[in-house]
mmCIF file of the C-alpha atoms, coordinates in Angstrom:
data_MODEL
# 
_entry.id   MODEL 
# 
loop_
_atom_site.group_PDB 
_atom_site.id 
_atom_site.type_symbol 
_atom_site.label_atom_id 
_atom_site.label_alt_id 
_atom_site.label_comp_id 
_atom_site.label_asym_id 
_atom_site.label_entity_id 
_atom_site.label_seq_id 
_atom_site.pdbx_PDB_ins_code 
_atom_site.Cartn_x 
_atom_site.Cartn_y 
_atom_site.Cartn_z 
_atom_site.occupancy 
_atom_site.B_iso_or_equiv 
_atom_site.pdbx_formal_charge 
_atom_site.auth_seq_id 
_atom_site.auth_comp_id 
_atom_site.auth_asym_id 
_atom_site.auth_atom_id 
_atom_site.pdbx_PDB_model_num 
ATOM 1   C CA . UNK A 1 1   ? -49.854 12.538 -6.380  1.00 0.00 ? 1   UNK A CA 1 
ATOM 2   C CA . UNK A 1 2   ? -48.798 16.081 -5.465  1.00 0.00 ? 2   UNK A CA 1 
ATOM 3   C CA . UNK A 1 3   ? -51.775 18.444 -5.262  1.00 0.00 ? 3   UNK A CA 1 
ATOM 4   C CA . UNK A 1 4   ? -49.872 21.671 -4.696  1.00 0.00 ? 4   UNK A CA 1 
ATOM 5   C CA . UNK A 1 5   ? -46.672 23.136 -3.297  1.00 0.00 ? 5   UNK A CA 1 
ATOM 6   C CA . UNK A 1 6   ? -46.616 26.411 -1.379  1.00 0.00 ? 6   UNK A CA 1 
ATOM 7   C CA . UNK A 1 7   ? -43.857 28.984 -0.843  1.00 0.00 ? 7   UNK A CA 1 
ATOM 8   C CA . UNK A 1 8   ? -44.028 31.558 1.901   1.00 0.00 ? 8   UNK A CA 1 
ATOM 9   C CA . UNK A 1 9   ? -43.413 35.216 1.126   1.00 0.00 ? 9   UNK A CA 1 
ATOM 10  C CA . UNK A 1 10  ? -42.775 38.363 3.148   1.00 0.00 ? 10  UNK A CA 1 
ATOM 11  C CA . UNK A 1 11  ? -43.811 40.620 0.255   1.00 0.00 ? 11  UNK A CA 1 
ATOM 12  C CA . UNK A 1 12  ? -46.950 39.202 -1.347  1.00 0.00 ? 12  UNK A CA 1 
ATOM 13  C CA . UNK A 1 13  ? -47.476 41.902 -4.015  1.00 0.00 ? 13  UNK A CA 1 
ATOM 14  C CA . UNK A 1 14  ? -43.860 41.452 -5.215  1.00 0.00 ? 14  UNK A CA 1 
ATOM 15  C CA . UNK A 1 15  ? -44.218 37.664 -5.208  1.00 0.00 ? 15  UNK A CA 1 
ATOM 16  C CA . UNK A 1 16  ? -47.552 37.741 -7.033  1.00 0.00 ? 16  UNK A CA 1 
ATOM 17  C CA . UNK A 1 17  ? -46.064 40.009 -9.725  1.00 0.00 ? 17  UNK A CA 1 
ATOM 18  C CA . UNK A 1 18  ? -43.099 37.628 -10.099 1.00 0.00 ? 18  UNK A CA 1 
ATOM 19  C CA . UNK A 1 19  ? -45.250 34.497 -10.424 1.00 0.00 ? 19  UNK A CA 1 
ATOM 20  C CA . UNK A 1 20  ? -47.850 36.181 -12.641 1.00 0.00 ? 20  UNK A CA 1 
ATOM 21  C CA . UNK A 1 21  ? -45.019 37.094 -15.055 1.00 0.00 ? 21  UNK A CA 1 
ATOM 22  C CA . UNK A 1 22  ? -43.287 33.720 -14.740 1.00 0.00 ? 22  UNK A CA 1 
ATOM 23  C CA . UNK A 1 23  ? -46.390 31.671 -15.446 1.00 0.00 ? 23  UNK A CA 1 
ATOM 24  C CA . UNK A 1 24  ? -47.772 34.051 -18.091 1.00 0.00 ? 24  UNK A CA 1 
ATOM 25  C CA . UNK A 1 25  ? -44.624 33.226 -20.094 1.00 0.00 ? 25  UNK A CA 1 
ATOM 26  C CA . UNK A 1 26  ? -46.079 29.714 -20.646 1.00 0.00 ? 26  UNK A CA 1 
ATOM 27  C CA . UNK A 1 27  ? -49.792 30.553 -20.639 1.00 0.00 ? 27  UNK A CA 1 
ATOM 28  C CA . UNK A 1 28  ? -50.593 29.571 -17.024 1.00 0.00 ? 28  UNK A CA 1 
ATOM 29  C CA . UNK A 1 29  ? -52.935 31.666 -14.872 1.00 0.00 ? 29  UNK A CA 1 
ATOM 30  C CA . UNK A 1 30  ? -54.076 31.943 -11.279 1.00 0.00 ? 30  UNK A CA 1 
ATOM 31  C CA . UNK A 1 31  ? -56.519 29.204 -10.286 1.00 0.00 ? 31  UNK A CA 1 
ATOM 32  C CA . UNK A 1 32  ? -57.180 30.050 -6.637  1.00 0.00 ? 32  UNK A CA 1 
ATOM 33  C CA . UNK A 1 33  ? -57.048 33.105 -4.389  1.00 0.00 ? 33  UNK A CA 1 
ATOM 34  C CA . UNK A 1 34  ? -57.603 32.561 -0.673  1.00 0.00 ? 34  UNK A CA 1 
ATOM 35  C CA . UNK A 1 35  ? -58.835 34.940 2.064   1.00 0.00 ? 35  UNK A CA 1 
ATOM 36  C CA . UNK A 1 36  ? -55.506 34.287 3.861   1.00 0.00 ? 36  UNK A CA 1 
ATOM 37  C CA . UNK A 1 37  ? -53.735 36.107 1.024   1.00 0.00 ? 37  UNK A CA 1 
ATOM 38  C CA . UNK A 1 38  ? -52.380 32.994 -0.706  1.00 0.00 ? 38  UNK A CA 1 
ATOM 39  C CA . UNK A 1 39  ? -52.615 32.514 -4.484  1.00 0.00 ? 39  UNK A CA 1 
ATOM 40  C CA . UNK A 1 40  ? -52.179 29.305 -6.516  1.00 0.00 ? 40  UNK A CA 1 
ATOM 41  C CA . UNK A 1 41  ? -51.276 29.025 -10.212 1.00 0.00 ? 41  UNK A CA 1 
ATOM 42  C CA . UNK A 1 42  ? -51.887 25.992 -12.376 1.00 0.00 ? 42  UNK A CA 1 
ATOM 43  C CA . UNK A 1 43  ? -53.182 24.567 -15.632 1.00 0.00 ? 43  UNK A CA 1 
ATOM 44  C CA . UNK A 1 44  ? -56.246 22.793 -14.230 1.00 0.00 ? 44  UNK A CA 1 
ATOM 45  C CA . UNK A 1 45  ? -57.834 21.605 -10.997 1.00 0.00 ? 45  UNK A CA 1 
ATOM 46  C CA . UNK A 1 46  ? -56.736 18.068 -11.875 1.00 0.00 ? 46  UNK A CA 1 
ATOM 47  C CA . UNK A 1 47  ? -53.039 18.988 -12.078 1.00 0.00 ? 47  UNK A CA 1 
ATOM 48  C CA . UNK A 1 48  ? -50.562 20.085 -9.372  1.00 0.00 ? 48  UNK A CA 1 
ATOM 49  C CA . UNK A 1 49  ? -50.494 23.785 -8.533  1.00 0.00 ? 49  UNK A CA 1 
ATOM 50  C CA . UNK A 1 50  ? -47.862 26.128 -7.092  1.00 0.00 ? 50  UNK A CA 1 
ATOM 51  C CA . UNK A 1 51  ? -48.937 28.635 -4.465  1.00 0.00 ? 51  UNK A CA 1 
ATOM 52  C CA . UNK A 1 52  ? -47.477 31.601 -2.601  1.00 0.00 ? 52  UNK A CA 1 
ATOM 53  C CA . UNK A 1 53  ? -48.773 33.035 0.639   1.00 0.00 ? 53  UNK A CA 1 
ATOM 54  C CA . UNK A 1 54  ? -47.891 34.282 4.076   1.00 0.00 ? 54  UNK A CA 1 
ATOM 55  C CA . UNK A 1 55  ? -46.292 31.863 6.521   1.00 0.00 ? 55  UNK A CA 1 
ATOM 56  C CA . UNK A 1 56  ? -49.111 30.143 8.405   1.00 0.00 ? 56  UNK A CA 1 
ATOM 57  C CA . UNK A 1 57  ? -47.508 30.614 11.835  1.00 0.00 ? 57  UNK A CA 1 
ATOM 58  C CA . UNK A 1 58  ? -47.237 34.384 11.403  1.00 0.00 ? 58  UNK A CA 1 
ATOM 59  C CA . UNK A 1 59  ? -43.436 34.303 11.530  1.00 0.00 ? 59  UNK A CA 1 
ATOM 60  C CA . UNK A 1 60  ? -41.273 35.623 8.669   1.00 0.00 ? 60  UNK A CA 1 
ATOM 61  C CA . UNK A 1 61  ? -41.145 33.316 5.651   1.00 0.00 ? 61  UNK A CA 1 
ATOM 62  C CA . UNK A 1 62  ? -37.733 31.849 4.825   1.00 0.00 ? 62  UNK A CA 1 
ATOM 63  C CA . UNK A 1 63  ? -36.488 29.897 1.817   1.00 0.00 ? 63  UNK A CA 1 
ATOM 64  C CA . UNK A 1 64  ? -35.720 26.253 2.613   1.00 0.00 ? 64  UNK A CA 1 
ATOM 65  C CA . UNK A 1 65  ? -32.065 25.286 2.319   1.00 0.00 ? 65  UNK A CA 1 
ATOM 66  C CA . UNK A 1 66  ? -32.022 22.396 -0.153  1.00 0.00 ? 66  UNK A CA 1 
ATOM 67  C CA . UNK A 1 67  ? -35.672 22.884 -1.111  1.00 0.00 ? 67  UNK A CA 1 
ATOM 68  C CA . UNK A 1 68  ? -36.547 23.255 -4.792  1.00 0.00 ? 68  UNK A CA 1 
ATOM 69  C CA . UNK A 1 69  ? -39.736 22.979 -6.815  1.00 0.00 ? 69  UNK A CA 1 
ATOM 70  C CA . UNK A 1 70  ? -39.313 21.652 -10.361 1.00 0.00 ? 70  UNK A CA 1 
ATOM 71  C CA . UNK A 1 71  ? -41.858 22.693 -12.989 1.00 0.00 ? 71  UNK A CA 1 
ATOM 72  C CA . UNK A 1 72  ? -42.205 20.414 -16.020 1.00 0.00 ? 72  UNK A CA 1 
ATOM 73  C CA . UNK A 1 73  ? -43.059 21.957 -19.401 1.00 0.00 ? 73  UNK A CA 1 
ATOM 74  C CA . UNK A 1 74  ? -43.487 20.399 -22.822 1.00 0.00 ? 74  UNK A CA 1 
ATOM 75  C CA . UNK A 1 75  ? -40.916 22.355 -24.868 1.00 0.00 ? 75  UNK A CA 1 
ATOM 76  C CA . UNK A 1 76  ? -37.436 23.736 -24.441 1.00 0.00 ? 76  UNK A CA 1 
ATOM 77  C CA . UNK A 1 77  ? -38.755 27.082 -25.610 1.00 0.00 ? 77  UNK A CA 1 
ATOM 78  C CA . UNK A 1 78  ? -40.986 27.192 -22.523 1.00 0.00 ? 78  UNK A CA 1 
ATOM 79  C CA . UNK A 1 79  ? -37.972 26.482 -20.290 1.00 0.00 ? 79  UNK A CA 1 
ATOM 80  C CA . UNK A 1 80  ? -36.225 29.419 -21.960 1.00 0.00 ? 80  UNK A CA 1 
ATOM 81  C CA . UNK A 1 81  ? -39.324 31.637 -21.653 1.00 0.00 ? 81  UNK A CA 1 
ATOM 82  C CA . UNK A 1 82  ? -39.751 30.891 -17.945 1.00 0.00 ? 82  UNK A CA 1 
ATOM 83  C CA . UNK A 1 83  ? -36.097 31.579 -17.221 1.00 0.00 ? 83  UNK A CA 1 
ATOM 84  C CA . UNK A 1 84  ? -36.200 34.894 -19.106 1.00 0.00 ? 84  UNK A CA 1 
ATOM 85  C CA . UNK A 1 85  ? -39.452 35.872 -17.371 1.00 0.00 ? 85  UNK A CA 1 
ATOM 86  C CA . UNK A 1 86  ? -37.928 35.022 -13.986 1.00 0.00 ? 86  UNK A CA 1 
ATOM 87  C CA . UNK A 1 87  ? -34.862 37.173 -14.690 1.00 0.00 ? 87  UNK A CA 1 
ATOM 88  C CA . UNK A 1 88  ? -36.976 40.078 -15.965 1.00 0.00 ? 88  UNK A CA 1 
ATOM 89  C CA . UNK A 1 89  ? -39.265 39.907 -12.923 1.00 0.00 ? 89  UNK A CA 1 
ATOM 90  C CA . UNK A 1 90  ? -36.451 40.147 -10.369 1.00 0.00 ? 90  UNK A CA 1 
ATOM 91  C CA . UNK A 1 91  ? -35.486 36.498 -9.968  1.00 0.00 ? 91  UNK A CA 1 
ATOM 92  C CA . UNK A 1 92  ? -31.973 35.260 -9.298  1.00 0.00 ? 92  UNK A CA 1 
ATOM 93  C CA . UNK A 1 93  ? -29.927 33.098 -11.656 1.00 0.00 ? 93  UNK A CA 1 
ATOM 94  C CA . UNK A 1 94  ? -29.032 29.611 -10.426 1.00 0.00 ? 94  UNK A CA 1 
ATOM 95  C CA . UNK A 1 95  ? -28.098 28.154 -13.830 1.00 0.00 ? 95  UNK A CA 1 
ATOM 96  C CA . UNK A 1 96  ? -29.347 29.236 -17.240 1.00 0.00 ? 96  UNK A CA 1 
ATOM 97  C CA . UNK A 1 97  ? -31.157 27.025 -19.752 1.00 0.00 ? 97  UNK A CA 1 
ATOM 98  C CA . UNK A 1 98  ? -29.248 24.084 -21.164 1.00 0.00 ? 98  UNK A CA 1 
ATOM 99  C CA . UNK A 1 99  ? -28.864 20.329 -21.359 1.00 0.00 ? 99  UNK A CA 1 
ATOM 100 C CA . UNK A 1 100 ? -27.651 18.724 -18.155 1.00 0.00 ? 100 UNK A CA 1 
ATOM 101 C CA . UNK A 1 101 ? -25.816 15.563 -19.114 1.00 0.00 ? 101 UNK A CA 1 
ATOM 102 C CA . UNK A 1 102 ? -25.928 14.376 -22.714 1.00 0.00 ? 102 UNK A CA 1 
ATOM 103 C CA . UNK A 1 103 ? -28.196 15.232 -25.611 1.00 0.00 ? 103 UNK A CA 1 
ATOM 104 C CA . UNK A 1 104 ? -30.484 12.387 -26.706 1.00 0.00 ? 104 UNK A CA 1 
ATOM 105 C CA . UNK A 1 105 ? -33.984 10.911 -26.393 1.00 0.00 ? 105 UNK A CA 1 
ATOM 106 C CA . UNK A 1 106 ? -34.025 11.394 -22.595 1.00 0.00 ? 106 UNK A CA 1 
ATOM 107 C CA . UNK A 1 107 ? -32.029 14.646 -22.483 1.00 0.00 ? 107 UNK A CA 1 
ATOM 108 C CA . UNK A 1 108 ? -32.696 16.779 -19.402 1.00 0.00 ? 108 UNK A CA 1 
ATOM 109 C CA . UNK A 1 109 ? -33.035 20.424 -20.458 1.00 0.00 ? 109 UNK A CA 1 
ATOM 110 C CA . UNK A 1 110 ? -33.406 22.764 -17.521 1.00 0.00 ? 110 UNK A CA 1 
ATOM 111 C CA . UNK A 1 111 ? -32.992 26.240 -16.076 1.00 0.00 ? 111 UNK A CA 1 
ATOM 112 C CA . UNK A 1 112 ? -32.648 27.078 -12.384 1.00 0.00 ? 112 UNK A CA 1 
ATOM 113 C CA . UNK A 1 113 ? -33.625 30.336 -10.691 1.00 0.00 ? 113 UNK A CA 1 
ATOM 114 C CA . UNK A 1 114 ? -34.838 31.844 -7.440  1.00 0.00 ? 114 UNK A CA 1 
ATOM 115 C CA . UNK A 1 115 ? -37.898 33.967 -6.783  1.00 0.00 ? 115 UNK A CA 1 
ATOM 116 C CA . UNK A 1 116 ? -37.504 37.332 -4.994  1.00 0.00 ? 116 UNK A CA 1 
ATOM 117 C CA . UNK A 1 117 ? -37.889 35.600 -1.594  1.00 0.00 ? 117 UNK A CA 1 
ATOM 118 C CA . UNK A 1 118 ? -35.019 33.205 -2.361  1.00 0.00 ? 118 UNK A CA 1 
ATOM 119 C CA . UNK A 1 119 ? -37.102 30.105 -3.144  1.00 0.00 ? 119 UNK A CA 1 
ATOM 120 C CA . UNK A 1 120 ? -35.401 27.905 -5.740  1.00 0.00 ? 120 UNK A CA 1 
ATOM 121 C CA . UNK A 1 121 ? -37.227 26.690 -8.843  1.00 0.00 ? 121 UNK A CA 1 
ATOM 122 C CA . UNK A 1 122 ? -36.351 24.617 -11.870 1.00 0.00 ? 122 UNK A CA 1 
ATOM 123 C CA . UNK A 1 123 ? -38.122 24.672 -15.229 1.00 0.00 ? 123 UNK A CA 1 
ATOM 124 C CA . UNK A 1 124 ? -37.380 21.496 -17.204 1.00 0.00 ? 124 UNK A CA 1 
ATOM 125 C CA . UNK A 1 125 ? -38.236 19.342 -20.184 1.00 0.00 ? 125 UNK A CA 1 
ATOM 126 C CA . UNK A 1 126 ? -37.121 15.751 -20.755 1.00 0.00 ? 126 UNK A CA 1 
ATOM 127 C CA . UNK A 1 127 ? -36.639 14.682 -24.350 1.00 0.00 ? 127 UNK A CA 1 
ATOM 128 C CA . UNK A 1 128 ? -34.959 15.711 -27.568 1.00 0.00 ? 128 UNK A CA 1 
ATOM 129 C CA . UNK A 1 129 ? -34.804 19.273 -28.820 1.00 0.00 ? 129 UNK A CA 1 
# 
């Protein structure tokens, strides 16, 4: 249902470096680059993408209070890899990798972090270790 989500940035080269490193940690590459300066990353054209670009109205980009994009991956190791890549690329810690709730068949394993512009992300996997 969701085609893509887009974050605004006031420093596109810094943001692109952050997201290139973050997504490279799980083998995801850029899918689209627009003349407006926006870039989208994803696994295929048939799956949702995450993009970063300048604010459309020309005003400074700001992080939404209460806004978060959650990125599903298929292993806990990929949650860990994304969190470590985010920290190494200048991201901010919002809660390191771990099980939220109880361990079991539907365990929610997640890590929370912010990009350099303050946008909040979550990398997660549902299921056993």
